[in-house]
GUDRENKE-334173 format. One record per residue (C-alpha): residue in one letter; x, y, z; residue number from 1. Coordinates in nm, 3 decimals. Layout:
BEGIN
[pt a,[X,Y,Z],NUM]
...
***
This chain:
BEGIN
[pt x,[1.211,-3.498,-3.617],1]
[pt x,[1.483,-3.674,-3.802],2]
[pt x,[1.445,-4.015,-3.963],3]
[pt x,[1.576,-4.200,-3.663],4]
[pt x,[1.423,-3.999,-3.390],5]
[pt x,[1.138,-4.139,-3.184],6]
[pt x,[0.850,-4.000,-2.985],7]
[pt x,[0.709,-4.178,-2.682],8]
[pt x,[0.356,-4.034,-2.678],9]
[pt x,[0.095,-4.298,-2.604],10]
[pt x,[-0.110,-4.214,-2.916],11]
[pt x,[0.165,-4.147,-3.170],12]
[pt x,[0.183,-4.284,-3.522],13]
[pt x,[0.405,-4.570,-3.409],14]
[pt x,[0.134,-4.699,-3.174],15]
[pt x,[-0.135,-4.656,-3.436],16]
[pt x,[0.065,-4.876,-3.674],17]
[pt x,[0.102,-5.136,-3.395],18]
[pt x,[0.476,-5.165,-3.439],19]
[pt x,[0.707,-4.979,-3.200],20]
[pt x,[1.017,-5.198,-3.227],21]
[pt x,[1.265,-5.268,-3.504],22]
[pt x,[1.131,-5.536,-3.738],23]
[pt x,[1.355,-5.831,-3.837],24]
[pt x,[1.351,-5.714,-4.200],25]
[pt x,[1.470,-5.366,-4.104],26]
[pt x,[1.748,-5.513,-3.885],27]
[pt x,[1.862,-5.733,-4.175],28]
[pt x,[1.869,-5.445,-4.427],29]
[pt x,[2.053,-5.227,-4.175],30]
[pt x,[2.311,-5.500,-4.114],31]
[pt x,[2.393,-5.529,-4.484],32]
[pt x,[2.397,-5.149,-4.527],33]
[pt x,[2.637,-5.113,-4.232],34]
[pt x,[2.870,-5.371,-4.392],35]
[pt x,[2.876,-5.160,-4.711],36]
[pt x,[2.931,-4.835,-4.523],37]
[pt x,[3.205,-4.966,-4.295],38]
[pt x,[3.391,-5.113,-4.594],39]
[pt x,[3.364,-4.782,-4.782],40]
[pt x,[3.496,-4.609,-4.464],41]
[pt x,[3.801,-4.838,-4.471],42]
[pt x,[3.904,-4.724,-4.819],43]
[pt x,[3.815,-4.358,-4.755],44]
[pt x,[4.054,-4.360,-4.455],45]
[pt x,[4.322,-4.531,-4.660],46]
[pt x,[4.283,-4.267,-4.928],47]
[pt x,[4.279,-3.985,-4.675],48]
[pt x,[4.613,-4.114,-4.533],49]
[pt x,[4.748,-4.078,-4.893],50]
[pt x,[4.613,-3.717,-4.910],51]
[pt x,[4.323,-3.815,-5.139],52]
[pt x,[3.989,-3.687,-5.022],53]
[pt x,[3.664,-3.809,-5.167],54]
[pt x,[3.431,-3.559,-5.001],55]
[pt x,[3.122,-3.639,-5.200],56]
[pt x,[3.141,-4.009,-5.103],57]
[pt x,[3.200,-3.914,-4.742],58]
[pt x,[2.884,-3.703,-4.740],59]
[pt x,[2.687,-3.988,-4.891],60]
[pt x,[2.809,-4.232,-4.624],61]
[pt x,[2.722,-3.993,-4.344],62]
[pt x,[2.381,-3.919,-4.495],63]
[pt x,[2.306,-4.285,-4.534],64]
[pt x,[2.385,-4.346,-4.163],65]
[pt x,[2.153,-4.060,-4.070],66]
[pt x,[1.859,-4.199,-4.261],67]
[pt x,[1.925,-4.570,-4.206],68]
[pt x,[1.609,-4.621,-3.996],69]
[pt x,[1.403,-4.489,-4.283],70]
[pt x,[1.472,-4.800,-4.494],71]
[pt x,[1.142,-4.932,-4.361],72]
[pt x,[0.951,-4.652,-4.533],73]
[pt x,[1.098,-4.698,-4.878],74]
[pt x,[0.978,-4.911,-5.166],75]
[pt x,[1.178,-5.215,-5.276],76]
[pt x,[1.298,-5.016,-5.584],77]
[pt x,[1.422,-4.731,-5.366],78]
[pt x,[1.595,-4.967,-5.116],79]
[pt x,[1.775,-5.148,-5.404],80]
[pt x,[1.875,-4.809,-5.551],81]
[pt x,[2.027,-4.710,-5.220],82]
[pt x,[2.227,-5.029,-5.194],83]
[pt x,[2.336,-4.997,-5.558],84]
[pt x,[2.456,-4.643,-5.492],85]
[pt x,[2.661,-4.738,-5.188],86]
[pt x,[2.799,-5.046,-5.362],87]
[pt x,[2.914,-4.821,-5.648],88]
[pt x,[3.086,-4.603,-5.388],89]
[pt x,[3.260,-4.907,-5.244],90]
[pt x,[3.385,-5.017,-5.587],91]
[pt x,[3.497,-4.665,-5.673],92]
[pt x,[3.686,-4.611,-5.344],93]
[pt x,[3.861,-4.943,-5.363],94]
[pt x,[3.960,-4.887,-5.727],95]
[pt x,[4.095,-4.539,-5.641],96]
[pt x,[4.288,-4.686,-5.345],97]
[pt x,[4.450,-4.955,-5.557],98]
[pt x,[4.537,-4.696,-5.819],99]
[pt x,[4.707,-4.466,-5.560],100]
[pt x,[4.901,-4.761,-5.422],101]
[pt x,[5.030,-4.847,-5.765],102]
[pt x,[5.124,-4.486,-5.847],103]
[pt x,[5.307,-4.444,-5.515],104]
[pt x,[5.459,-4.793,-5.514],105]
[pt x,[5.288,-4.890,-5.188],106]
[pt x,[5.175,-5.243,-5.112],107]
[pt x,[4.798,-5.229,-5.086],108]
[pt x,[4.624,-5.375,-4.783],109]
[pt x,[4.289,-5.491,-4.923],110]
[pt x,[3.990,-5.586,-4.713],111]
[pt x,[3.895,-5.944,-4.682],112]
[pt x,[3.540,-6.062,-4.753],113]
[pt x,[3.435,-5.754,-4.950],114]
[pt x,[3.062,-5.756,-4.997],115]
[pt x,[2.943,-5.817,-5.351],116]
[pt x,[2.615,-5.712,-5.509],117]
[pt x,[2.500,-5.758,-5.867],118]
[pt x,[2.214,-5.660,-6.097],119]
[pt x,[2.042,-5.984,-5.983],120]
[pt x,[2.043,-5.882,-5.619],121]
[pt x,[1.690,-5.845,-5.486],122]
[pt x,[1.538,-5.754,-5.150],123]
[pt x,[1.495,-6.116,-5.051],124]
[pt x,[1.869,-6.189,-5.101],125]
[pt x,[1.961,-5.875,-4.903],126]
[pt x,[1.742,-5.988,-4.615],127]
[pt x,[1.896,-6.338,-4.617],128]
[pt x,[2.248,-6.190,-4.622],129]
[pt x,[2.151,-5.958,-4.334],130]
[pt x,[2.012,-6.245,-4.127],131]
[pt x,[2.332,-6.441,-4.176],132]
[pt x,[2.565,-6.153,-4.087],133]
[pt x,[2.352,-6.061,-3.784],134]
[pt x,[2.369,-6.419,-3.643],135]
[pt x,[2.739,-6.452,-3.712],136]
[pt x,[2.822,-6.122,-3.546],137]
[pt x,[2.628,-6.203,-3.231],138]
[pt x,[2.777,-6.548,-3.203],139]
[pt x,[3.133,-6.416,-3.194],140]
[pt x,[3.063,-6.097,-2.991],141]
[pt x,[3.069,-6.112,-2.613],142]
[pt x,[2.783,-5.938,-2.434],143]
[pt x,[3.015,-5.656,-2.336],144]
[pt x,[3.118,-5.609,-2.697],145]
[pt x,[2.759,-5.622,-2.818],146]
[pt x,[2.665,-5.357,-2.563],147]
[pt x,[2.936,-5.114,-2.656],148]
[pt x,[2.889,-5.188,-3.028],149]
[pt x,[2.520,-5.080,-3.008],150]
[pt x,[2.607,-4.777,-2.801],151]
[pt x,[2.873,-4.667,-3.049],152]
[pt x,[2.638,-4.711,-3.345],153]
[pt x,[2.377,-4.499,-3.167],154]
[pt x,[2.631,-4.219,-3.112],155]
[pt x,[2.755,-4.248,-3.475],156]
[pt x,[2.395,-4.192,-3.592],157]
[pt x,[2.350,-3.895,-3.362],158]
[pt x,[2.666,-3.730,-3.492],159]
[pt x,[2.573,-3.818,-3.851],160]
[pt x,[2.236,-3.641,-3.807],161]
[pt x,[2.405,-3.318,-3.699],162]
[pt x,[2.664,-3.352,-3.973],163]
[pt x,[2.390,-3.370,-4.240],164]
[pt x,[2.238,-3.055,-4.098],165]
[pt x,[2.573,-2.880,-4.135],166]
[pt x,[2.624,-3.015,-4.488],167]
[pt x,[2.293,-2.848,-4.581],168]
[pt x,[2.423,-2.529,-4.428],169]
[pt x,[2.729,-2.545,-4.658],170]
[pt x,[2.974,-2.666,-4.393],171]
[pt x,[3.197,-2.975,-4.389],172]
[pt x,[3.346,-3.043,-4.040],173]
[pt x,[3.620,-3.275,-4.171],174]
[pt x,[3.757,-3.381,-3.827],175]
[pt x,[3.413,-3.497,-3.713],176]
[pt x,[3.347,-3.673,-4.049],177]
[pt x,[3.686,-3.849,-4.020],178]
[pt x,[3.612,-3.960,-3.662],179]
[pt x,[3.281,-4.113,-3.778],180]
[pt x,[3.461,-4.301,-4.054],181]
[pt x,[3.726,-4.427,-3.809],182]
[pt x,[3.458,-4.546,-3.572],183]
[pt x,[3.283,-4.732,-3.856],184]
[pt x,[3.611,-4.885,-3.962],185]
[pt x,[3.649,-5.049,-3.619],186]
[pt x,[3.381,-5.301,-3.725],187]
[pt x,[3.608,-5.420,-4.009],188]
[pt x,[3.857,-5.557,-3.759],189]
[pt x,[3.877,-5.927,-3.681],190]
[pt x,[3.971,-5.848,-3.319],191]
[pt x,[3.778,-5.571,-3.149],192]
[pt x,[3.811,-5.478,-2.786],193]
[pt x,[3.522,-5.317,-2.591],194]
[pt x,[3.764,-5.041,-2.478],195]
[pt x,[3.808,-4.935,-2.841],196]
[pt x,[3.433,-4.911,-2.889],197]
[pt x,[3.391,-4.714,-2.566],198]
[pt x,[3.680,-4.482,-2.656],199]
[pt x,[3.520,-4.379,-2.989],200]
[pt x,[3.175,-4.343,-2.828],201]
[pt x,[3.326,-4.089,-2.591],202]
[pt x,[3.511,-3.912,-2.868],203]
[pt x,[3.201,-3.880,-3.083],204]
[pt x,[2.982,-3.772,-2.794],205]
[pt x,[3.219,-3.473,-2.748],206]
[pt x,[3.207,-3.407,-3.124],207]
[pt x,[2.826,-3.406,-3.108],208]
[pt x,[2.822,-3.105,-2.874],209]
[pt x,[3.074,-2.917,-3.093],210]
[pt x,[2.855,-2.978,-3.398],211]
[pt x,[2.545,-2.853,-3.214],212]
[pt x,[2.736,-2.531,-3.138],213]
[pt x,[2.823,-2.491,-3.507],214]
[pt x,[2.455,-2.544,-3.601],215]
[pt x,[2.345,-2.282,-3.353],216]
[pt x,[2.599,-2.029,-3.492],217]
[pt x,[2.474,-2.100,-3.845],218]
[pt x,[2.112,-2.053,-3.730],219]
[pt x,[2.197,-1.713,-3.586],220]
[pt x,[2.393,-1.613,-3.894],221]
[pt x,[2.114,-1.709,-4.128],222]
[pt x,[1.796,-1.620,-3.928],223]
[pt x,[1.908,-1.380,-3.652],224]
[pt x,[1.931,-1.404,-3.275],225]
[pt x,[1.665,-1.616,-3.103],226]
[pt x,[1.400,-1.426,-2.900],227]
[pt x,[1.071,-1.491,-2.725],228]
[pt x,[0.761,-1.474,-2.941],229]
[pt x,[0.391,-1.567,-2.932],230]
[pt x,[0.306,-1.824,-3.195],231]
[pt x,[-0.051,-1.818,-3.333],232]
[pt x,[-0.234,-2.147,-3.368],233]
[pt x,[-0.532,-1.976,-3.528],234]
[pt x,[-0.624,-2.002,-3.898],235]
[pt x,[-0.779,-1.757,-4.139],236]
[pt x,[-0.972,-1.771,-4.467],237]
[pt x,[-0.716,-1.811,-4.747],238]
[pt x,[-0.524,-2.060,-4.957],239]
[pt x,[-0.246,-2.219,-4.755],240]
[pt x,[0.075,-2.427,-4.748],241]
[pt x,[0.190,-2.626,-4.449],242]
[pt x,[0.566,-2.686,-4.405],243]
[pt x,[0.626,-2.986,-4.178],244]
[pt x,[0.946,-3.111,-4.014],245]
[pt x,[1.247,-2.927,-3.878],246]
[pt x,[1.448,-2.801,-4.178],247]
[pt x,[1.461,-2.421,-4.146],248]
[pt x,[1.637,-2.381,-4.481],249]
[pt x,[1.343,-2.547,-4.662],250]
[pt x,[1.095,-2.318,-4.480],251]
[pt x,[1.299,-2.016,-4.586],252]
[pt x,[1.295,-2.135,-4.948],253]
[pt x,[0.915,-2.176,-4.941],254]
[pt x,[0.867,-1.827,-4.796],255]
[pt x,[1.086,-1.682,-5.068],256]
[pt x,[0.873,-1.864,-5.329],257]
[pt x,[0.543,-1.731,-5.195],258]
[pt x,[0.669,-1.375,-5.134],259]
[pt x,[0.424,-1.133,-5.291],260]
[pt x,[0.160,-1.402,-5.343],261]
[pt x,[-0.169,-1.438,-5.154],262]
[pt x,[-0.081,-1.773,-4.994],263]
[pt x,[-0.052,-1.827,-4.622],264]
[pt x,[0.221,-2.049,-4.480],265]
[pt x,[0.188,-2.251,-4.157],266]
[pt x,[0.462,-2.442,-3.982],267]
[pt x,[0.409,-2.792,-3.843],268]
[pt x,[0.603,-3.023,-3.614],269]
[pt x,[0.941,-2.905,-3.488],270]
[pt x,[0.938,-2.604,-3.724],271]
[pt x,[0.740,-2.423,-3.456],272]
[pt x,[1.082,-2.295,-3.339],273]
[pt x,[1.113,-2.085,-3.661],274]
[pt x,[0.874,-1.832,-3.509],275]
[pt x,[1.140,-1.738,-3.251],276]
[pt x,[1.391,-1.628,-3.522],277]
[pt x,[1.365,-1.268,-3.658],278]
[pt x,[1.383,-1.375,-4.025],279]
[pt x,[1.068,-1.589,-3.996],280]
[pt x,[0.891,-1.373,-3.741],281]
[pt x,[0.905,-1.082,-3.986],282]
[pt x,[0.773,-1.284,-4.284],283]
[pt x,[0.434,-1.149,-4.408],284]
[pt x,[0.328,-1.494,-4.540],285]
[pt x,[0.414,-1.696,-4.232],286]
[pt x,[0.108,-1.649,-4.013],287]
[pt x,[0.121,-1.933,-3.761],288]
[pt x,[0.161,-2.295,-3.663],289]
[pt x,[-0.090,-2.569,-3.756],290]
[pt x,[-0.137,-2.878,-3.544],291]
[pt x,[-0.238,-2.984,-3.195],292]
[pt x,[0.107,-3.108,-3.109],293]
[pt x,[0.454,-3.178,-3.236],294]
[pt x,[0.393,-3.530,-3.345],295]
[pt x,[0.031,-3.549,-3.457],296]
[pt x,[0.132,-3.608,-3.823],297]
[pt x,[-0.172,-3.814,-3.931],298]
[pt x,[-0.435,-3.587,-3.783],299]
[pt x,[-0.262,-3.268,-3.896],300]
[pt x,[-0.208,-3.390,-4.253],301]
[pt x,[-0.563,-3.522,-4.288],302]
[pt x,[-0.729,-3.198,-4.175],303]
[pt x,[-0.506,-2.942,-4.346],304]
[pt x,[-0.697,-2.808,-4.654],305]
[pt x,[-0.396,-2.701,-4.858],306]
[pt x,[-0.063,-2.824,-4.996],307]
[pt x,[0.195,-2.983,-4.763],308]
[pt x,[0.573,-2.981,-4.794],309]
[pt x,[0.778,-3.245,-4.610],310]
[pt x,[1.115,-3.095,-4.542],311]
[pt x,[1.441,-3.285,-4.591],312]
[pt x,[1.523,-3.581,-4.373],313]
[pt x,[1.178,-3.616,-4.213],314]
[pt x,[1.002,-3.935,-4.110],315]
[pt x,[0.635,-3.868,-4.161],316]
[pt x,[0.400,-4.167,-4.164],317]
[pt x,[0.207,-4.056,-4.473],318]
[pt x,[0.117,-4.393,-4.622],319]
[pt x,[-0.242,-4.330,-4.511],320]
[pt x,[-0.259,-3.996,-4.695],321]
[pt x,[-0.171,-4.046,-5.063],322]
[pt x,[-0.375,-3.773,-5.224],323]
[pt x,[-0.160,-3.562,-5.456],324]
[pt x,[-0.105,-3.268,-5.215],325]
[pt x,[0.216,-3.393,-5.053],326]
[pt x,[0.554,-3.257,-5.170],327]
[pt x,[0.913,-3.300,-5.050],328]
[pt x,[1.261,-3.161,-5.108],329]
[pt x,[1.415,-3.490,-4.997],330]
[pt x,[1.640,-3.684,-5.233],331]
[pt x,[1.430,-4.000,-5.187],332]
[pt x,[1.061,-3.945,-5.242],333]
[pt x,[0.809,-4.172,-5.068],334]
[pt x,[0.525,-4.317,-5.271],335]
[pt x,[0.249,-4.068,-5.337],336]
[pt x,[0.469,-3.764,-5.276],337]
[pt x,[0.583,-3.514,-5.541],338]
[pt x,[0.956,-3.434,-5.557],339]
[pt x,[1.054,-3.066,-5.564],340]
[pt x,[1.337,-3.026,-5.810],341]
[pt x,[1.600,-2.754,-5.801],342]
[pt x,[1.408,-2.554,-5.543],343]
[pt x,[1.130,-2.494,-5.797],344]
[pt x,[0.823,-2.470,-5.574],345]
[pt x,[0.581,-2.394,-5.852],346]
[pt x,[0.401,-2.734,-5.820],347]
[pt x,[0.359,-2.675,-5.448],348]
[pt x,[0.219,-2.327,-5.503],349]
[pt x,[-0.012,-2.444,-5.780],350]
[pt x,[-0.144,-2.724,-5.558],351]
[pt x,[-0.213,-2.478,-5.278],352]
[pt x,[-0.410,-2.251,-5.512],353]
[pt x,[-0.611,-2.541,-5.647],354]
[pt x,[-0.691,-2.675,-5.302],355]
[pt x,[-0.998,-2.541,-5.120],356]
[pt x,[-0.790,-2.369,-4.851],357]
[pt x,[-0.947,-2.250,-4.525],358]
[pt x,[-1.313,-2.166,-4.588],359]
[pt x,[-1.335,-2.008,-4.247],360]
[pt x,[-1.085,-1.912,-3.982],361]
[pt x,[-1.064,-2.052,-3.629],362]
[pt x,[-0.930,-1.869,-3.320],363]
[pt x,[-0.705,-2.081,-3.102],364]
[pt x,[-0.483,-2.012,-2.803],365]
[pt x,[-0.131,-1.897,-2.887],366]
[pt x,[0.192,-2.042,-2.746],367]
[pt x,[0.516,-1.884,-2.632],368]
[pt x,[0.826,-2.005,-2.813],369]
[pt x,[1.189,-1.914,-2.760],370]
[pt x,[1.328,-1.709,-2.470],371]
[pt x,[1.497,-1.387,-2.372],372]
[pt x,[1.864,-1.452,-2.288],373]
[pt x,[1.898,-1.159,-2.046],374]
[pt x,[1.580,-1.266,-1.860],375]
[pt x,[1.718,-1.619,-1.844],376]
[pt x,[2.053,-1.484,-1.712],377]
[pt x,[1.873,-1.301,-1.431],378]
[pt x,[1.685,-1.618,-1.335],379]
[pt x,[2.012,-1.818,-1.318],380]
[pt x,[2.167,-1.550,-1.099],381]
[pt x,[1.863,-1.555,-0.875],382]
[pt x,[1.891,-1.939,-0.842],383]
[pt x,[2.263,-1.927,-0.761],384]
[pt x,[2.228,-1.645,-0.505],385]
[pt x,[1.955,-1.832,-0.315],386]
[pt x,[2.199,-2.124,-0.248],387]
[pt x,[1.939,-2.379,-0.359],388]
[pt x,[1.920,-2.737,-0.229],389]
[pt x,[1.869,-2.866,-0.585],390]
[pt x,[1.818,-2.741,-0.939],391]
[pt x,[1.612,-2.966,-1.173],392]
[pt x,[1.670,-2.944,-1.547],393]
[pt x,[1.370,-3.102,-1.720],394]
[pt x,[1.318,-3.172,-2.083],395]
[pt x,[1.291,-3.161,-2.362],396]
[pt x,[1.007,-3.218,-2.607],397]
[pt x,[0.633,-3.244,-2.594],398]
[pt x,[0.529,-3.480,-2.317],399]
[pt x,[0.316,-3.794,-2.332],400]
[pt x,[0.001,-3.802,-2.118],401]
[pt x,[0.172,-4.011,-1.849],402]
[pt x,[0.474,-3.779,-1.844],403]
[pt x,[0.243,-3.476,-1.814],404]
[pt x,[0.087,-3.631,-1.508],405]
[pt x,[0.431,-3.716,-1.368],406]
[pt x,[0.560,-3.354,-1.398],407]
[pt x,[0.236,-3.204,-1.279],408]
[pt x,[0.285,-3.401,-0.955],409]
[pt x,[0.664,-3.347,-0.962],410]
[pt x,[0.638,-2.971,-0.957],411]
[pt x,[0.359,-2.981,-0.698],412]
[pt x,[0.587,-3.155,-0.446],413]
[pt x,[0.913,-2.984,-0.521],414]
[pt x,[1.093,-2.931,-0.188],415]
[pt x,[1.149,-2.590,-0.047],416]
[pt x,[1.442,-2.383,-0.182],417]
[pt x,[1.462,-2.589,-0.506],418]
[pt x,[1.438,-2.448,-0.860],419]
[pt x,[1.377,-2.591,-1.204],420]
[pt x,[1.443,-2.506,-1.565],421]
[pt x,[1.189,-2.689,-1.782],422]
[pt x,[1.218,-2.734,-2.159],423]
[pt x,[0.877,-2.903,-2.166],424]
[pt x,[0.609,-2.887,-1.897],425]
[pt x,[0.509,-2.540,-1.771],426]
[pt x,[0.366,-2.543,-1.413],427]
[pt x,[0.351,-2.156,-1.405],428]
[pt x,[0.552,-2.140,-1.079],429]
[pt x,[0.791,-1.865,-0.974],430]
[pt x,[1.065,-2.120,-0.905],431]
[pt x,[1.032,-2.281,-1.251],432]
[pt x,[1.169,-2.107,-1.562],433]
[pt x,[1.005,-2.263,-1.869],434]
[pt x,[1.162,-2.244,-2.216],435]
[pt x,[0.991,-2.387,-2.526],436]
[pt x,[1.260,-2.472,-2.781],437]
[pt x,[1.066,-2.758,-2.946],438]
[pt x,[1.324,-3.030,-3.021],439]
[pt x,[1.606,-2.809,-3.136],440]
[pt x,[1.909,-2.965,-2.964],441]
[pt x,[2.140,-2.691,-3.078],442]
[pt x,[1.928,-2.424,-2.899],443]
[pt x,[1.885,-2.635,-2.590],444]
[pt x,[2.262,-2.688,-2.559],445]
[pt x,[2.310,-2.313,-2.596],446]
[pt x,[2.070,-2.254,-2.304],447]
[pt x,[2.247,-2.522,-2.102],448]
[pt x,[2.584,-2.357,-2.166],449]
[pt x,[2.446,-2.041,-2.000],450]
[pt x,[2.360,-2.245,-1.692],451]
[pt x,[2.698,-2.418,-1.676],452]
[pt x,[2.884,-2.085,-1.673],453]
[pt x,[2.725,-2.020,-1.334],454]
[pt x,[2.672,-2.365,-1.200],455]
[pt x,[2.931,-2.638,-1.279],456]
[pt x,[2.792,-2.934,-1.464],457]
[pt x,[2.940,-3.164,-1.195],458]
[pt x,[2.760,-2.992,-0.912],459]
[pt x,[2.577,-3.218,-0.670],460]
[pt x,[2.289,-2.966,-0.686],461]
[pt x,[2.216,-3.027,-1.050],462]
[pt x,[1.971,-3.301,-1.159],463]
[pt x,[1.880,-3.382,-1.517],464]
[pt x,[1.543,-3.530,-1.613],465]
[pt x,[1.555,-3.636,-1.980],466]
[pt x,[1.197,-3.665,-2.097],467]
[pt x,[1.260,-3.780,-2.456],468]
[pt x,[1.453,-4.093,-2.546],469]
[pt x,[1.571,-4.080,-2.907],470]
[pt x,[1.885,-4.151,-3.102],471]
[pt x,[2.047,-3.837,-2.960],472]
[pt x,[1.971,-3.919,-2.596],473]
[pt x,[2.248,-4.173,-2.538],474]
[pt x,[2.510,-3.941,-2.687],475]
[pt x,[2.379,-3.659,-2.463],476]
[pt x,[2.400,-3.877,-2.149],477]
[pt x,[2.752,-3.997,-2.236],478]
[pt x,[2.859,-3.633,-2.278],479]
[pt x,[2.693,-3.522,-1.954],480]
[pt x,[2.853,-3.808,-1.761],481]
[pt x,[3.198,-3.747,-1.915],482]
[pt x,[3.171,-3.391,-1.790],483]
[pt x,[3.082,-3.501,-1.438],484]
[pt x,[2.701,-3.482,-1.419],485]
[pt x,[2.595,-3.668,-1.102],486]
[pt x,[2.216,-3.710,-1.125],487]
[pt x,[2.045,-3.816,-1.450],488]
[pt x,[1.698,-3.962,-1.487],489]
[pt x,[1.575,-4.103,-1.825],490]
[pt x,[1.215,-4.159,-1.937],491]
[pt x,[1.100,-4.481,-2.104],492]
[pt x,[1.323,-4.572,-2.393],493]
[pt x,[1.140,-4.773,-2.666],494]
[pt x,[1.310,-5.077,-2.824],495]
[pt x,[1.296,-4.892,-3.157],496]
[pt x,[1.570,-4.668,-3.017],497]
[pt x,[1.780,-4.923,-2.831],498]
[pt x,[1.766,-5.285,-2.731],499]
[pt x,[1.613,-5.309,-2.379],500]
[pt x,[1.888,-5.542,-2.251],501]
[pt x,[2.159,-5.302,-2.375],502]
[pt x,[1.971,-5.009,-2.226],503]
[pt x,[1.958,-5.181,-1.889],504]
[pt x,[2.331,-5.226,-1.890],505]
[pt x,[2.386,-4.874,-2.021],506]
[pt x,[2.188,-4.723,-1.733],507]
[pt x,[2.389,-4.934,-1.486],508]
[pt x,[2.732,-4.855,-1.628],509]
[pt x,[2.668,-4.479,-1.657],510]
[pt x,[2.475,-4.460,-1.328],511]
[pt x,[2.153,-4.332,-1.484],512]
[pt x,[1.812,-4.377,-1.320],513]
[pt x,[1.481,-4.466,-1.481],514]
[pt x,[1.206,-4.216,-1.412],515]
[pt x,[0.953,-4.391,-1.186],516]
[pt x,[0.739,-4.191,-0.947],517]
[pt x,[0.793,-3.824,-0.849],518]
[pt x,[0.801,-3.891,-0.479],519]
[pt x,[1.042,-4.183,-0.515],520]
[pt x,[1.270,-4.000,-0.758],521]
[pt x,[1.292,-3.682,-0.550],522]
[pt x,[1.343,-3.892,-0.235],523]
[pt x,[1.629,-4.080,-0.405],524]
[pt x,[1.799,-3.751,-0.500],525]
[pt x,[1.790,-3.611,-0.152],526]
[pt x,[1.889,-3.938,0.012],527]
[pt x,[2.214,-3.917,-0.184],528]
[pt x,[2.302,-3.573,-0.055],529]
***
């Protein structure tokens, strides 16, 4: 779960905190940060056009976009440090640009109204500046422009998340980075047409899929080909470390650190997918997964009797759990969490040995993760040869209680000669192939690509039921629609992800349906045939 992802379970941490929408303070901070980032993007593009590449600054801009929703979780000191860092980047890029112009005898085209921060800048002044900018922007933007601006920013964030993952894998997809910068730079223009915003949203949605393919190739290269495996949820008597999040590289580093030591390692959250890769499956220290679900952070952290590592770029609501056993590899360390420096996991291991560990083991039901590609291929061939009336693609992610009830009923009333591929709910039916890939978009897109080689994405017989609305969902929908997908249904989309008014227009423009009732939704599909 990345910083700006969101889970719609009824009893998630968001609901417990009583705040499932973007606060005014967060909106104001984001507004000022986006001004900084778009102005940096302007000078980076100017420099790139003069064959001067500032790759480190580009990475910092992309990373800041990816974690921008996490501003709410940082202390005032950390927030000001982030703004100071990006302001230094702005000053550095502008200075370099003016220097290049002078050396090449080119007339510089400087930005107007460059944002200025000083050592006296505090959080209060940032919030006031953000409020002012927010109101000014929305006074001069038409509704159509506001709508496409929010959609574009959502797609920019989705692409940035995948770019950060690739940065950590040692890759720098320059063309995708450059497209993000050009999309950001649009917001520097005095005149901005909705068509321009829509054009870049479509471009970046295509980039998103390419990046997911690159991530999947890197996963295979580093951890082996994905397979089907049983994941143990049981525990045993021993000292233990829990690695929570989705960063496979961090999990690998921890396993290397504990190799040869009598410490058990458990995954938590989206890292359950690690058990489907040969590298992790063959690890002697990795014995299972801890937690009752993908997003039960508070309960899991409170009951785990060992040391806990939060992997990079994870949003874990840990303010209730300050207790000296939380560690992170992230660049920005939340209050009460110990920073791991230079991949030295000694403090984490020491903490695990000092903790009480599991005094007794518990046997719990295991879970199947991953899938067999040849088995999946045979199922797709079976579907195609049966000339089905409809194929439902359902997922992904762990479902909320209401969604579980929805799909339980949905699969009970599936019409004759229809099939489904589910990345979430498993009804244990012959005409439903269930694949648990957690929330790994790269793996899900790989599975979808297998389907599309046999059944065109624009087939009237394909219907998509998107069960999780997060920052990536809009980008996914745009990509599906651009490739001709006819029938798309989307689950509830919290205001934390997108403004409800914008979402309403988005669904109408892209002809996407809200998930309502199984009977009504299935009836709607077949009435259109």
